[in-house]
BAGU-854862 format. One record per residue (C-alpha): residue in one letter; chain; x, z, y. Coordinates in nm, 2 decimals. Layout:
N
a:A:X:Z:Y
...
END
This chain:
224
p:A:-0.64:2.02:0.69
v:A:-0.98:2.00:0.85
y:A:-1.00:2.01:1.23
k:A:-1.29:2.17:1.41
a:A:-1.36:2.25:1.78
g:A:-1.50:2.59:1.89
g:A:-1.59:2.77:2.20
c:A:-1.51:3.08:2.40
t:A:-1.72:3.35:2.57
v:A:-1.57:3.52:2.88
p:A:-1.76:3.79:3.07
e:A:-1.81:3.72:3.43
g:A:-1.52:3.83:3.65
e:A:-1.28:3.87:3.36
y:A:-1.01:3.65:3.21
d:A:-1.01:3.77:2.84
g:A:-1.28:3.66:2.61
t:A:-1.38:3.59:2.25
c:A:-1.34:3.25:2.08
a:A:-1.51:3.13:1.76
v:A:-1.48:2.83:1.54
t:A:-1.72:2.75:1.26
w:A:-1.65:2.54:0.96
e:A:-1.93:2.41:0.73
l:A:-1.83:2.34:0.38
s:A:-2.00:2.14:0.11
p:A:-2.16:2.36:-0.16
y:A:-1.93:2.16:-0.40
s:A:-1.60:2.23:-0.22
a:A:-1.30:2.33:-0.43
a:A:-1.27:2.70:-0.52
g:A:-0.96:2.89:-0.41
q:A:-0.81:3.04:-0.11
y:A:-0.89:2.90:0.24
y:A:-0.72:2.99:0.56
v:A:-0.68:2.88:0.92
a:A:-0.34:2.70:0.96
m:A:-0.34:2.66:1.34
l:A:-0.53:2.75:1.65
s:A:-0.50:2.56:1.97
v:A:-0.64:2.73:2.29
e:A:-0.65:2.58:2.64
d:A:-0.75:2.76:2.96
e:A:-0.93:2.62:3.27
a:A:-0.60:2.52:3.42
h:A:-0.51:2.32:3.11
n:A:-0.24:2.55:2.99
k:A:-0.22:2.51:2.62
r:A:-0.11:2.74:2.34
e:A:-0.08:2.66:1.97
q:A:-0.04:2.94:1.72
f:A:0.04:2.85:1.36
f:A:-0.05:3.06:1.06
t:A:0.17:2.95:0.77
a:A:0.35:3.08:0.47
q:A:0.47:2.75:0.32
p:A:0.78:2.70:0.10
e:A:1.08:2.55:0.26
g:A:1.05:2.17:0.29
w:A:0.67:2.17:0.28
t:A:0.48:1.99:0.55
c:A:0.18:2.14:0.73
c:A:0.01:2.05:1.05
g:A:0.27:1.79:1.14
r:A:0.57:2.02:1.09
v:A:0.81:2.09:0.82
g:A:0.87:2.45:0.74
n:A:0.79:2.76:0.94
t:A:0.91:2.88:1.28
p:A:0.97:3.24:1.40
d:A:0.65:3.25:1.60
d:A:0.43:3.17:1.29
e:A:0.21:3.45:1.16
y:A:0.10:3.50:0.81
p:A:-0.25:3.35:0.75
i:A:-0.56:3.55:0.67
l:A:-0.67:3.43:0.32
l:A:-1.04:3.39:0.23
d:A:-1.12:3.37:-0.14
l:A:-1.40:3.13:-0.23
p:A:-1.47:3.16:-0.61
p:A:-1.66:2.91:-0.83
c:A:-2.02:2.99:-0.88
a:A:-2.12:3.17:-1.21
a:A:-2.40:3.04:-1.42
d:A:-2.62:3.33:-1.30
a:A:-2.53:3.29:-0.93
a:A:-2.81:3.37:-0.69
p:A:-2.90:3.20:-0.36
g:A:-2.68:3.34:-0.08
d:A:-2.38:3.42:-0.31
k:A:-2.05:3.32:-0.15
c:A:-1.93:3.07:-0.41
v:A:-1.90:2.69:-0.47
g:A:-2.02:2.46:-0.75
e:A:-1.70:2.26:-0.74
d:A:-1.68:1.88:-0.76
h:A:-1.34:1.74:-0.87
l:A:-1.44:1.38:-0.93
p:A:-1.43:1.10:-0.67
p:A:-1.72:0.87:-0.59
q:A:-1.79:0.57:-0.82
l:A:-1.80:0.21:-0.70
d:A:-1.97:-0.07:-0.89
r:A:-1.71:-0.33:-0.83
a:A:-1.93:-0.60:-0.98
s:A:-2.18:-0.54:-0.70
v:A:-1.94:-0.61:-0.42
t:A:-2.03:-0.92:-0.21
a:A:-1.88:-1.04:0.11
a:A:-1.98:-1.33:0.34
v:A:-1.94:-1.45:0.70
e:A:-2.27:-1.52:0.87
q:A:-2.29:-1.76:1.16
n:A:-2.55:-1.96:1.34
d:A:-2.48:-2.31:1.48
d:A:-2.37:-2.17:1.82
d:A:-2.15:-1.91:1.65
k:A:-1.97:-2.18:1.45
a:A:-1.88:-2.37:1.77
h:A:-1.71:-2.06:1.92
g:A:-1.57:-1.87:1.62
a:A:-1.82:-1.59:1.65
g:A:-2.02:-1.44:1.37
t:A:-2.06:-1.13:1.14
v:A:-1.87:-1.03:0.83
r:A:-2.12:-0.87:0.60
v:A:-2.01:-0.67:0.29
t:A:-2.25:-0.50:0.05
f:A:-2.18:-0.28:-0.25
k:A:-2.33:-0.01:-0.48
a:A:-2.18:0.34:-0.50
r:A:-2.27:0.69:-0.61
d:A:-2.12:1.04:-0.67
d:A:-2.18:1.30:-0.94
k:A:-2.24:1.62:-0.73
a:A:-2.14:1.64:-0.36
g:A:-2.25:1.30:-0.26
i:A:-2.08:1.01:-0.07
g:A:-1.97:1.09:0.28
t:A:-1.70:0.90:0.47
v:A:-1.65:0.53:0.38
q:A:-1.35:0.35:0.53
y:A:-1.29:-0.02:0.50
r:A:-1.03:-0.28:0.58
i:A:-1.10:-0.65:0.62
m:A:-0.82:-0.91:0.64
d:A:-0.85:-1.20:0.87
p:A:-0.71:-1.56:0.80
q:A:-0.39:-1.46:0.99
g:A:-0.32:-1.17:0.76
m:A:-0.42:-0.90:1.01
s:A:-0.62:-0.59:0.89
h:A:-0.93:-0.48:1.07
s:A:-1.03:-0.12:0.97
g:A:-1.33:0.09:1.04
y:A:-1.58:0.34:0.91
l:A:-1.92:0.26:0.76
d:A:-2.21:0.43:0.94
h:A:-2.48:0.53:0.68
d:A:-2.74:0.80:0.64
n:A:-2.50:1.06:0.49
a:A:-2.19:0.97:0.68
y:A:-2.18:1.31:0.86
g:A:-2.23:1.67:0.77
p:A:-2.13:1.88:0.47
v:A:-2.45:1.83:0.27
f:A:-2.58:1.50:0.11
t:A:-2.95:1.42:0.15
g:A:-3.11:1.26:-0.15
d:A:-2.99:1.21:-0.51
p:A:-2.61:1.17:-0.51
q:A:-2.61:1.03:-0.87
e:A:-2.84:0.74:-0.79
w:A:-2.68:0.41:-0.73
k:A:-2.73:0.32:-0.36
v:A:-2.66:-0.01:-0.18
y:A:-2.43:0.02:0.12
e:A:-2.38:-0.25:0.38
l:A:-2.12:-0.28:0.64
k:A:-2.10:-0.54:0.93
l:A:-1.80:-0.64:1.13
p:A:-1.89:-0.85:1.44
l:A:-1.65:-1.14:1.51
a:A:-1.59:-1.21:1.87
r:A:-1.57:-1.56:2.01
g:A:-1.23:-1.71:1.94
s:A:-1.19:-1.53:1.61
p:A:-0.95:-1.72:1.38
r:A:-1.10:-1.98:1.15
g:A:-1.04:-1.96:0.78
v:A:-1.11:-1.72:0.50
w:A:-1.19:-1.35:0.58
r:A:-1.14:-1.11:0.29
l:A:-1.24:-0.76:0.20
e:A:-0.91:-0.59:0.17
s:A:-1.00:-0.23:0.06
l:A:-1.26:0.04:0.04
d:A:-1.20:0.41:0.05
l:A:-1.49:0.63:-0.07
h:A:-1.49:1.00:0.01
d:A:-1.74:1.25:-0.11
k:A:-1.86:1.57:0.07
a:A:-1.62:1.78:-0.14
g:A:-1.31:1.59:-0.02
n:A:-1.25:1.38:-0.33
r:A:-1.14:1.02:-0.25
k:A:-1.10:0.69:-0.43
h:A:-0.91:0.39:-0.30
h:A:-1.02:0.04:-0.41
q:A:-0.78:-0.24:-0.33
f:A:-0.92:-0.60:-0.34
i:A:-0.61:-0.79:-0.23
e:A:-0.30:-0.79:-0.45
l:A:-0.01:-0.62:-0.28
l:A:0.34:-0.76:-0.34
q:A:0.61:-0.50:-0.42
f:A:0.97:-0.60:-0.41
v:A:1.32:-0.43:-0.42
p:A:1.59:-0.58:-0.19
d:A:1.89:-0.71:-0.37
a:A:2.18:-0.50:-0.25
t:A:2.43:-0.76:-0.38
a:A:2.29:-1.04:-0.17
END
């Protein structure tokens, strides 16, 4: 689900009003049926009401819940078709992008930068660079994990020119260099810091996970 905040308009001297929420989709979003799964409304006294709109099969999970409740209402469905070859500007349709972004794994570099004063106190900056691109919608959210010498993960999001909004500015198919920086505070553990993973999302919601540290999988021996 995609969460969005809206606003309400209430005439002066009255208690009832009209609320509106607007979602902006990428022109390359998936075609199909869209609907609002839940509305959460709160008044000035902080009384909160959540209304779910679901029609999910038994056992399915939506909005943090499994199944439906008697208070649920059937959702209003909105059909968003794929654009035809002769689609005109203003037609309500999408171009569809089903492929995740591409990462040039050979371009990935990682290093810890420190000056002489930093080295004495454990401070510095972890700098990671890489090249990536997308075929249509363009790269949006980039999430990363960096593992410190003690095995702890430090996660965050890369801030770049197209990190926000539904539309990519520029040529999405062009390889672009991305750079993330993780400041290290004084007293940070000494040793090897590693790039653990990168998650690349495009504007259409496609995602690709790249793992750079091998994960050990094991099955406990029930006879032991």
